[in-house]
KEKE-3310 file (N, C-alpha, C; in steps of 0.2 Angstrom, whole numbers, plus 5000, padded with zeros to 4 digits):
npx = (5004:5003:5008:5000:5010:5015:5013:5026:5029:5031:5047:5053:5055:5070:5078:5069:5067:5080:5083:5074:5078:5090:5088:5082:5091:5100:5095:5100:5113:5118:5125:5118:5108:5101:5084:5075:5082:5086:5088:5104:5110:5109:5115:5118:5105:5107:5112:5120:5119:5105:5106:5113:5111:5101:5087:5086:5073:5071:5060:5051:5058:5058:5045:5043:5052:5046:5033:5036:5042:5031:5023:5030:5031:5018:5016:5025:5019:5006:5011:5016:5004:4994:5000:4996:4991:5000:5004:5005:5020:5022:5013:5018:5031:5025:5021:5032:5038:5031:5033:5047:5046:5039:5048:5059:5052:5049:5060:5072:5082:5072:5063:5073:5074:5062:5056:5063:5061:5047:5043:5050:5044:5031:5034:5036:5023:5017:5024:5019:5005:5003:5011:5016:5003:4994:5003:5002:4989:4989:4995:4986:4984:4973:4967:4978:4979:4967:4968:4978:4975:4968:4953:4945:4948:4947:4932:4927:4931:4939:4930:4917:4921:4926:4912:4905:4896:4903:4915:4910:4904:4916:4924:4916:4915:4911:4914:4926:4931:4927:4934:4947:4949:4944:4954:4966:4963:4959:4969:4979:4975:4973:4977:4983:4994:5005:5007:5011:5023:5031:5029:5034:5026:5014:5017:5019:5007:5000:5006:5002:4988:4988:4992:4983:4971:4974:4975:4963:4956:4963:4959:4946:4949:4959:4954:4958:4957:4944:4929:4916:4908:4910:4918:4914:4922:4919:4914:4926:4932:4924:4926:4940:4941:4933:4940:4952:4952:4950:4962:4971:4965:4970:4983:4985:4979:4989:5000:4997:4995:4996:5004:5017:5010:5012:5018:5030:5039:5041:5050:5060:5078:5090:5105:5105:5096:5079:5069:5055:5043:5045:5049:5037:5029:5035:5031:5017:5017:5023:5013:5003:5006:5013:5003:4992:4998:4999:4986:4982:4990:4984:4970:4973:4977:4965:4956:4963:4960:4946:4944:4950:4942:4930:4934:4936:4922:4916:4922:4917:4903:4904:4908:4898:4888:4892:4891:4878:4873:4878)
npy = (4993:5011:5025:5042:5055:5066:5084:5093:5107:5124:5131:5140:5157:5162:5173:5184:5185:5187:5200:5208:5206:5210:5223:5228:5225:5235:5247:5245:5243:5256:5272:5280:5294:5308:5307:5317:5329:5345:5359:5366:5356:5345:5337:5344:5341:5329:5317:5308:5310:5307:5292:5287:5291:5286:5284:5276:5266:5255:5247:5247:5242:5230:5226:5226:5216:5206:5206:5202:5189:5183:5182:5176:5164:5159:5158:5148:5138:5137:5133:5120:5114:5115:5110:5111:5125:5135:5151:5165:5171:5185:5191:5189:5196:5209:5211:5210:5221:5232:5233:5236:5248:5256:5255:5263:5276:5278:5275:5279:5291:5300:5301:5308:5320:5324:5333:5345:5349:5353:5348:5336:5329:5328:5319:5307:5305:5302:5289:5282:5281:5280:5271:5260:5256:5251:5241:5233:5229:5222:5211:5204:5200:5196:5185:5177:5174:5167:5156:5151:5148:5136:5126:5126:5139:5147:5146:5148:5161:5170:5171:5175:5187:5194:5195:5203:5217:5229:5227:5228:5240:5248:5245:5248:5254:5268:5273:5271:5279:5292:5292:5292:5303:5312:5312:5316:5329:5335:5334:5340:5353:5358:5359:5348:5344:5352:5349:5336:5339:5343:5334:5320:5307:5310:5312:5299:5294:5300:5294:5281:5284:5289:5278:5267:5274:5274:5261:5255:5263:5258:5245:5242:5244:5235:5223:5210:5203:5195:5204:5213:5222:5222:5230:5232:5232:5243:5251:5253:5261:5273:5275:5277:5288:5299:5301:5307:5320:5328:5325:5332:5345:5347:5346:5359:5369:5368:5372:5385:5393:5408:5411:5404:5388:5381:5384:5378:5375:5387:5392:5384:5384:5384:5383:5380:5375:5377:5393:5394:5396:5393:5379:5374:5377:5367:5356:5355:5354:5341:5334:5336:5332:5319:5312:5313:5305:5293:5290:5290:5278:5269:5270:5266:5252:5248:5249:5241:5229:5229:5228:5216:5208:5210:5204:5191:5188:5189:5178:5167:5169:5167:5155:5147:5151:5144:5131:5129:5129:5118)
npz = (5000:4996:5004:5006:5002:5015:5015:5018:5030:5027:5025:5038:5035:5037:5034:5035:5049:5053:5048:5055:5069:5069:5064:5077:5088:5082:5088:5101:5100:5094:5096:5111:5113:5123:5125:5125:5122:5118:5107:5107:5112:5103:5089:5072:5061:5049:5037:5042:5055:5056:5053:5063:5075:5090:5101:5114:5120:5132:5138:5127:5117:5121:5120:5107:5103:5110:5103:5090:5091:5097:5084:5077:5083:5082:5069:5066:5073:5067:5055:5058:5063:5052:5039:5025:5023:5026:5035:5025:5019:5016:5024:5037:5034:5032:5046:5054:5047:5050:5064:5064:5058:5068:5078:5072:5071:5085:5092:5085:5077:5072:5083:5091:5085:5086:5095:5093:5079:5072:5059:5058:5069:5063:5052:5060:5065:5054:5050:5060:5058:5044:5039:5047:5054:5043:5038:5049:5050:5037:5041:5047:5061:5070:5064:5063:5076:5079:5072:5078:5092:5103:5101:5111:5117:5107:5104:5116:5121:5111:5100:5105:5110:5098:5092:5100:5106:5110:5102:5090:5089:5090:5080:5069:5052:5051:5063:5066:5055:5059:5072:5069:5061:5070:5081:5074:5070:5083:5091:5085:5085:5098:5116:5118:5110:5111:5125:5125:5119:5130:5140:5144:5146:5141:5128:5125:5127:5117:5105:5107:5106:5092:5084:5088:5083:5070:5067:5068:5059:5047:5047:5041:5028:5023:5027:5030:5042:5051:5054:5061:5053:5037:5023:5006:4990:4983:4994:5001:4993:4995:5008:5009:4999:5005:5016:5011:5009:5021:5027:5018:5021:5033:5032:5025:5034:5043:5037:5030:5042:5051:5061:5073:5079:5090:5108:5112:5100:5097:5107:5106:5105:5093:5085:5072:5057:5051:5054:5067:5060:5046:5048:5053:5042:5033:5040:5039:5025:5023:5030:5022:5008:5010:5017:5008:4998:5004:5005:4992:4986:4993:4988:4975:4975:4981:4970:4960:4967:4965:4953:4950:4957:4949:4938:4941:4946:4933:4925:4933:4929:4916:4915:4921:4912:4900:4904:4907:4893:4887)
capx = (5000:5007:5005:5001:5015:5012:5016:5030:5026:5034:5052:5053:5059:5075:5082:5066:5068:5087:5082:5070:5082:5096:5086:5080:5097:5103:5094:5104:5120:5119:5125:5112:5106:5096:5078:5072:5087:5084:5093:5112:5111:5107:5120:5115:5102:5110:5111:5125:5115:5098:5107:5118:5108:5095:5085:5083:5068:5071:5053:5047:5062:5056:5038:5044:5055:5040:5028:5039:5043:5023:5020:5034:5029:5011:5017:5028:5014:5001:5014:5015:4996:4991:5006:4995:4989:5003:5003:5008:5026:5022:5009:5024:5035:5021:5021:5039:5040:5027:5037:5054:5044:5037:5055:5062:5048:5050:5066:5077:5083:5065:5061:5077:5073:5055:5054:5067:5058:5040:5044:5052:5038:5026:5037:5036:5016:5015:5027:5015:4998:5002:5016:5015:4996:4992:5007:4999:4982:4989:4998:4981:4985:4967:4966:4983:4976:4961:4970:4984:4972:4964:4946:4941:4949:4943:4925:4924:4935:4940:4925:4912:4925:4925:4906:4903:4894:4908:4919:4906:4903:4922:4927:4911:4918:4910:4916:4934:4933:4926:4939:4954:4948:4945:4961:4971:4962:4960:4977:4985:4973:4972:4983:4987:5000:5009:5008:5015:5030:5032:5028:5036:5019:5008:5020:5018:4999:4998:5008:4998:4981:4989:4993:4977:4965:4975:4974:4956:4955:4965:4957:4941:4951:4963:4949:4961:4954:4936:4927:4908:4906:4915:4916:4915:4928:4916:4914:4932:4933:4921:4929:4946:4940:4931:4946:4958:4951:4952:4970:4974:4964:4973:4990:4984:4979:4995:5005:4996:4994:4999:5011:5019:5005:5014:5023:5036:5043:5043:5054:5067:5084:5093:5109:5104:5091:5073:5065:5049:5038:5047:5048:5030:5026:5038:5027:5010:5018:5023:5006:4998:5009:5014:4996:4988:5001:4998:4979:4981:4991:4978:4965:4975:4976:4958:4954:4966:4957:4940:4946:4952:4935:4924:4936:4934:4916:4915:4925:4913:4898:4905:4909:4890:4883:4895:4890:4871:4873:4879)
capy = (4999:5017:5030:5047:5060:5073:5090:5097:5114:5128:5132:5147:5163:5164:5180:5190:5186:5190:5206:5212:5205:5215:5231:5229:5226:5241:5252:5244:5244:5262:5278:5283:5301:5308:5305:5323:5333:5350:5364:5366:5348:5340:5340:5347:5335:5328:5311:5303:5309:5303:5286:5284:5293:5283:5286:5269:5264:5248:5243:5247:5237:5223:5225:5226:5210:5201:5205:5199:5183:5180:5182:5170:5158:5158:5155:5141:5132:5136:5129:5112:5111:5115:5112:5114:5132:5140:5158:5168:5175:5192:5193:5189:5202:5215:5211:5213:5228:5236:5233:5239:5256:5258:5255:5269:5281:5280:5275:5282:5299:5304:5303:5312:5326:5326:5340:5352:5351:5351:5344:5328:5326:5326:5313:5302:5303:5298:5284:5277:5282:5278:5265:5254:5254:5248:5235:5228:5227:5218:5205:5200:5197:5193:5178:5172:5172:5163:5150:5148:5146:5130:5126:5130:5146:5151:5146:5151:5168:5175:5173:5179:5194:5197:5196:5207:5222:5234:5228:5228:5247:5251:5243:5250:5259:5275:5275:5271:5284:5298:5292:5293:5310:5318:5311:5320:5337:5337:5333:5346:5360:5358:5359:5341:5342:5355:5345:5330:5339:5345:5329:5312:5302:5313:5311:5293:5292:5303:5289:5277:5286:5289:5272:5264:5275:5272:5254:5255:5265:5254:5237:5239:5245:5230:5218:5203:5199:5195:5209:5212:5226:5222:5234:5228:5236:5250:5254:5255:5267:5278:5276:5281:5294:5304:5304:5310:5329:5330:5325:5338:5351:5348:5349:5366:5372:5370:5376:5393:5397:5415:5411:5397:5386:5378:5388:5374:5375:5395:5394:5380:5387:5380:5387:5378:5372:5383:5396:5390:5396:5389:5372:5373:5376:5360:5350:5355:5351:5334:5331:5336:5328:5312:5309:5311:5299:5287:5288:5289:5272:5263:5270:5262:5247:5246:5250:5236:5224:5229:5226:5209:5204:5209:5199:5184:5187:5187:5171:5162:5169:5164:5146:5144:5151:5138:5124:5129:5128:5111)
capz = (5000:4995:5009:5003:5005:5019:5013:5024:5032:5023:5029:5042:5031:5043:5032:5037:5056:5053:5046:5060:5075:5067:5065:5084:5091:5081:5093:5106:5098:5091:5102:5114:5114:5127:5121:5124:5121:5113:5105:5106:5114:5097:5083:5066:5057:5043:5034:5046:5062:5056:5053:5068:5083:5092:5108:5115:5127:5134:5138:5119:5113:5124:5117:5100:5102:5112:5097:5083:5094:5097:5079:5073:5087:5079:5062:5066:5076:5062:5050:5060:5063:5046:5033:5018:5023:5032:5035:5020:5021:5015:5030:5042:5033:5036:5054:5056:5045:5055:5070:5062:5057:5075:5081:5069:5073:5092:5095:5080:5076:5072:5089:5095:5083:5085:5099:5091:5074:5071:5053:5060:5073:5059:5050:5066:5066:5047:5050:5064:5055:5038:5037:5053:5055:5037:5039:5054:5047:5032:5044:5049:5068:5073:5059:5066:5084:5079:5069:5083:5098:5104:5100:5116:5118:5101:5104:5122:5122:5105:5095:5109:5111:5092:5090:5106:5104:5109:5097:5084:5088:5090:5073:5064:5048:5052:5070:5064:5051:5063:5076:5065:5059:5075:5084:5070:5070:5089:5093:5082:5087:5106:5120:5118:5106:5116:5131:5123:5119:5136:5146:5140:5147:5138:5122:5124:5125:5110:5100:5106:5102:5085:5081:5088:5079:5063:5066:5068:5052:5040:5047:5036:5020:5022:5027:5031:5048:5053:5058:5060:5047:5032:5018:5000:4987:4982:5001:5003:4989:4997:5014:5008:4996:5009:5020:5009:5009:5028:5028:5015:5024:5039:5030:5022:5039:5046:5031:5029:5048:5050:5066:5076:5082:5097:5110:5112:5095:5096:5111:5106:5103:5088:5081:5065:5054:5049:5059:5069:5056:5041:5050:5054:5035:5030:5043:5035:5018:5024:5032:5016:5002:5013:5019:5003:4994:5007:5003:4984:4985:4996:4984:4969:4978:4980:4963:4958:4970:4964:4946:4950:4959:4944:4933:4945:4945:4925:4924:4936:4926:4909:4915:4923:4906:4896:4908:4905:4886:4886)
cpx = (5004:5003:5006:5007:5014:5016:5019:5028:5032:5039:5051:5058:5065:5078:5076:5067:5075:5087:5079:5074:5088:5094:5085:5086:5102:5103:5098:5111:5121:5120:5120:5112:5101:5089:5074:5076:5085:5089:5100:5114:5111:5112:5115:5112:5104:5110:5115:5121:5109:5100:5110:5115:5101:5093:5082:5079:5068:5065:5050:5051:5060:5050:5038:5046:5049:5034:5031:5040:5036:5022:5024:5032:5023:5012:5020:5023:5008:5005:5013:5008:4993:4997:5002:4991:4992:5002:5007:5014:5025:5017:5016:5029:5032:5021:5028:5041:5037:5031:5044:5051:5043:5044:5058:5059:5049:5056:5074:5078:5077:5062:5066:5076:5066:5053:5058:5064:5051:5039:5045:5047:5032:5027:5035:5028:5015:5018:5022:5008:4997:5006:5014:5008:4994:4996:5004:4992:4983:4992:4992:4982:4979:4966:4971:4981:4971:4963:4975:4980:4968:4957:4942:4942:4945:4936:4922:4927:4935:4934:4919:4915:4924:4917:4902:4900:4898:4912:4916:4906:4910:4925:4922:4915:4916:4913:4924:4936:4933:4932:4945:4954:4949:4951:4966:4969:4962:4966:4981:4982:4969:4978:4986:4994:5006:5013:5012:5022:5034:5034:5029:5029:5015:5010:5018:5011:4998:5001:5003:4990:4982:4989:4987:4972:4967:4975:4966:4953:4957:4961:4951:4943:4955:4958:4952:4958:4946:4934:4918:4906:4910:4912:4918:4920:4925:4915:4920:4935:4931:4924:4936:4945:4938:4936:4952:4957:4952:4959:4973:4972:4968:4981:4991:4984:4984:5000:5003:4994:4998:5006:5011:5013:5006:5019:5030:5041:5045:5049:5061:5072:5088:5098:5108:5098:5085:5072:5059:5044:5039:5045:5042:5027:5028:5033:5020:5011:5018:5017:5002:5001:5010:5009:4992:4991:5000:4990:4978:4984:4986:4972:4967:4974:4970:4955:4956:4962:4949:4940:4946:4946:4931:4927:4935:4927:4914:4917:4920:4906:4898:4906:4902:4887:4885:4893:4881:4869:4873:4872)
cpy = (5006:5022:5036:5051:5066:5078:5093:5105:5118:5130:5140:5152:5166:5172:5185:5191:5189:5196:5211:5212:5210:5222:5233:5231:5232:5247:5251:5246:5252:5267:5280:5290:5302:5309:5313:5329:5338:5355:5363:5358:5342:5342:5341:5339:5334:5320:5305:5304:5306:5295:5282:5286:5290:5285:5279:5269:5257:5244:5243:5243:5231:5221:5223:5219:5204:5200:5202:5192:5180:5178:5176:5164:5155:5155:5149:5135:5131:5130:5121:5109:5110:5116:5113:5120:5136:5148:5161:5172:5182:5194:5194:5194:5208:5216:5214:5220:5233:5238:5237:5247:5259:5261:5262:5275:5283:5279:5277:5289:5303:5306:5308:5319:5329:5332:5345:5354:5348:5347:5337:5325:5324:5319:5306:5301:5299:5291:5279:5276:5279:5273:5259:5251:5250:5241:5229:5226:5222:5210:5201:5196:5194:5186:5173:5169:5167:5156:5146:5145:5139:5130:5129:5137:5150:5152:5150:5158:5172:5176:5176:5187:5197:5199:5200:5213:5228:5233:5229:5236:5249:5250:5245:5255:5266:5277:5276:5277:5290:5298:5295:5301:5315:5318:5316:5327:5339:5339:5339:5353:5361:5358:5352:5341:5346:5352:5339:5332:5342:5339:5322:5307:5304:5311:5303:5291:5295:5297:5283:5278:5287:5282:5267:5267:5274:5265:5253:5257:5260:5247:5236:5240:5238:5224:5211:5200:5200:5200:5209:5216:5226:5226:5231:5234:5242:5255:5257:5261:5273:5280:5280:5288:5301:5306:5308:5318:5332:5331:5332:5344:5352:5350:5356:5370:5375:5374:5383:5396:5402:5415:5404:5395:5384:5382:5384:5375:5383:5396:5389:5384:5383:5385:5384:5376:5378:5386:5392:5390:5392:5382:5370:5372:5369:5355:5350:5353:5344:5331:5331:5332:5320:5309:5308:5306:5293:5284:5287:5281:5266:5264:5265:5255:5244:5245:5244:5229:5223:5226:5219:5205:5205:5206:5192:5183:5185:5180:5166:5163:5166:5157:5144:5146:5145:5132:5123:5128:5121:5106)
cpz = (5000:5000:5005:5006:5009:5016:5019:5024:5029:5028:5032:5037:5036:5040:5034:5045:5057:5053:5053:5066:5073:5068:5072:5087:5088:5085:5099:5106:5097:5098:5105:5115:5119:5123:5121:5125:5116:5112:5103:5108:5108:5091:5077:5063:5050:5040:5039:5053:5062:5055:5059:5075:5084:5099:5110:5121:5127:5135:5131:5117:5115:5121:5111:5099:5104:5106:5092:5086:5094:5090:5076:5076:5083:5072:5061:5068:5071:5056:5051:5059:5056:5040:5026:5017:5028:5031:5030:5022:5021:5021:5036:5041:5034:5042:5055:5053:5048:5061:5069:5062:5064:5079:5078:5071:5080:5095:5091:5081:5075:5078:5094:5093:5084:5090:5097:5084:5072:5064:5054:5064:5067:5054:5054:5066:5059:5047:5054:5060:5048:5034:5041:5053:5050:5037:5043:5052:5040:5034:5046:5057:5071:5069:5062:5072:5084:5077:5075:5090:5098:5103:5105:5118:5112:5101:5111:5124:5116:5101:5098:5109:5104:5090:5095:5102:5104:5104:5090:5082:5087:5083:5068:5059:5050:5059:5069:5060:5054:5068:5075:5063:5065:5080:5080:5071:5077:5092:5091:5083:5094:5110:5121:5115:5109:5122:5131:5121:5126:5141:5142:5141:5142:5129:5121:5123:5119:5105:5100:5104:5095:5082:5082:5084:5072:5061:5065:5061:5047:5041:5042:5030:5019:5021:5028:5037:5048:5057:5057:5054:5042:5026:5011:4996:4985:4989:5003:5000:4992:5003:5014:5005:5000:5015:5019:5010:5015:5029:5025:5018:5030:5037:5028:5028:5043:5042:5032:5036:5049:5056:5069:5080:5089:5100:5111:5107:5095:5101:5111:5103:5099:5086:5074:5064:5053:5055:5062:5064:5049:5042:5051:5046:5031:5033:5040:5029:5018:5026:5025:5010:5005:5015:5013:4998:4998:5005:4996:4983:4987:4991:4976:4970:4978:4974:4960:4960:4967:4956:4945:4952:4954:4938:4935:4944:4937:4923:4927:4931:4919:4910:4917:4916:4901:4899:4906:4897:4884:4888)
residu = (MET:ILE:ARG:PRO:VAL:ARG:ARG:ALA:PRO:HIS:ALA:PHE:PRO:VAL:TRP:ILE:GLY:THR:VAL:VAL:VAL:ALA:ALA:LEU:LEU:GLY:PHE:VAL:ALA:ALA:PRO:PRO:VAL:ARG:ALA:HIS:GLY:LEU:GLY:ASP:ASP:LEU:PRO:VAL:LEU:ASP:ILE:ARG:SER:ALA:LEU:THR:ILE:TRP:SER:VAL:ASP:PRO:PRO:LEU:THR:LEU:VAL:LEU:PHE:GLY:LEU:ALA:GLY:ALA:TYR:LEU:PHE:GLY:VAL:ARG:ALA:ILE:GLY:ARG:ARG:HIS:PRO:GLY:SER:PRO:VAL:ALA:ARG:TRP:ARG:LEU:ALA:ALA:TRP:LEU:GLY:GLY:LEU:VAL:VAL:VAL:GLY:VAL:ALA:LEU:GLU:GLY:SER:VAL:ASP:VAL:TYR:ALA:GLU:ALA:LEU:PHE:SER:VAL:HIS:MET:VAL:GLN:HIS:LEU:LEU:LEU:VAL:ALA:VAL:ALA:ALA:PRO:LEU:PHE:ALA:LEU:ALA:ALA:PRO:GLY:THR:LEU:LEU:LEU:ARG:TRP:ALA:SER:PRO:GLY:VAL:ARG:ARG:GLY:LEU:LEU:LEU:PRO:LEU:LEU:HIS:SER:ARG:ILE:VAL:GLY:VAL:VAL:THR:HIS:PRO:VAL:VAL:SER:TRP:LEU:SER:PHE:ALA:ALA:VAL:MET:TRP:ILE:SER:HIS:PHE:SER:PRO:LEU:PHE:ASP:ALA:ALA:LEU:GLU:GLN:PRO:LEU:VAL:HIS:GLN:PHE:GLU:HIS:GLY:LEU:TYR:LEU:GLY:ALA:ALA:MET:LEU:PHE:TRP:TRP:PRO:VAL:VAL:GLY:ALA:ASP:PRO:ILE:ARG:HIS:ARG:LEU:GLY:TRP:ALA:GLY:ARG:LEU:VAL:TYR:LEU:GLY:THR:ALA:LEU:PRO:TRP:ASN:SER:PHE:LEU:GLY:VAL:ALA:ILE:TYR:PHE:ALA:PRO:GLY:VAL:LEU:TYR:PRO:HIS:TYR:ALA:THR:VAL:GLU:ARG:ALA:TRP:GLY:PRO:THR:PRO:LEU:LEU:ASP:GLN:GLN:ALA:ALA:GLY:ALA:ILE:MET:TRP:VAL:GLY:GLY:ASP:LEU:ALA:PHE:LEU:VAL:ALA:LEU:LEU:LEU:VAL:VAL:ALA:GLY:LEU:LEU:ALA:ASP:GLU:GLU:ARG:LYS:GLY:ARG:ILE:TYR:ASP:ALA:ARG:MET:ASP:ALA:ALA:ARG:ARG)
# end
């Protein structure tokens, strides 16, 4: 009797793990700089300082390593349990890439210079909301957790939580759209922004608020995880298309502000770099152009998905019509 050959699980992509570990270890190995140093305490921002200066936060580094390790462990466990349908490598790459982006934004030179230059601060926020958040959504951590969990945990804890009313409300596309827009507008035109520049704990809260709101925003667009209210391709186009204008208006409002919006940047003493007003205008331009570019890329990807879906439906329809004629 010939036994069927069992398909071996996909080999673990060692190179991906090596890259993310090396990147995270780079935070520890790089020369430390005082995280909230300002003015003359900071060297001139150039290519060398941007690549070599880091602001290491040990608790955050441990969290990043922990999240990377947990996802990798889940991938290996699913590969052994379901060798025929392992986790796609590009999802693993998206998760690890998102963690690297968070590390660069919150422990790299971006974080070091964010309190001295508003333009760099805006780059930090865009990295969190327009790069890291959609990468995490593409990684589909909810799906990975459901496949990784035991049947008892899945039925008794995870599925009831996903189907609960509070999760349904929070992840509703209208709520996530409004939450993200409100967080971005209110934070930039309220005392919260300046307070975050003066108080490290408030600054950390702001980062968590941005990343959390952005993840809720991008989840319906990506549609990789099981959520209660799913958007079709046309709904995703409307969702993104109506979000692009408020991002543009936010960037324009900052760019054309007649004076410096935040007292913190008006009082920072630097012997180099732009004036506070020119720096603020650069920040507005970064929000305007960078944010719109992220939305446009997402819109193009959704259009491509819509066309591919219509083509697939067309092939199914043609096949049914051919079968009916026989």
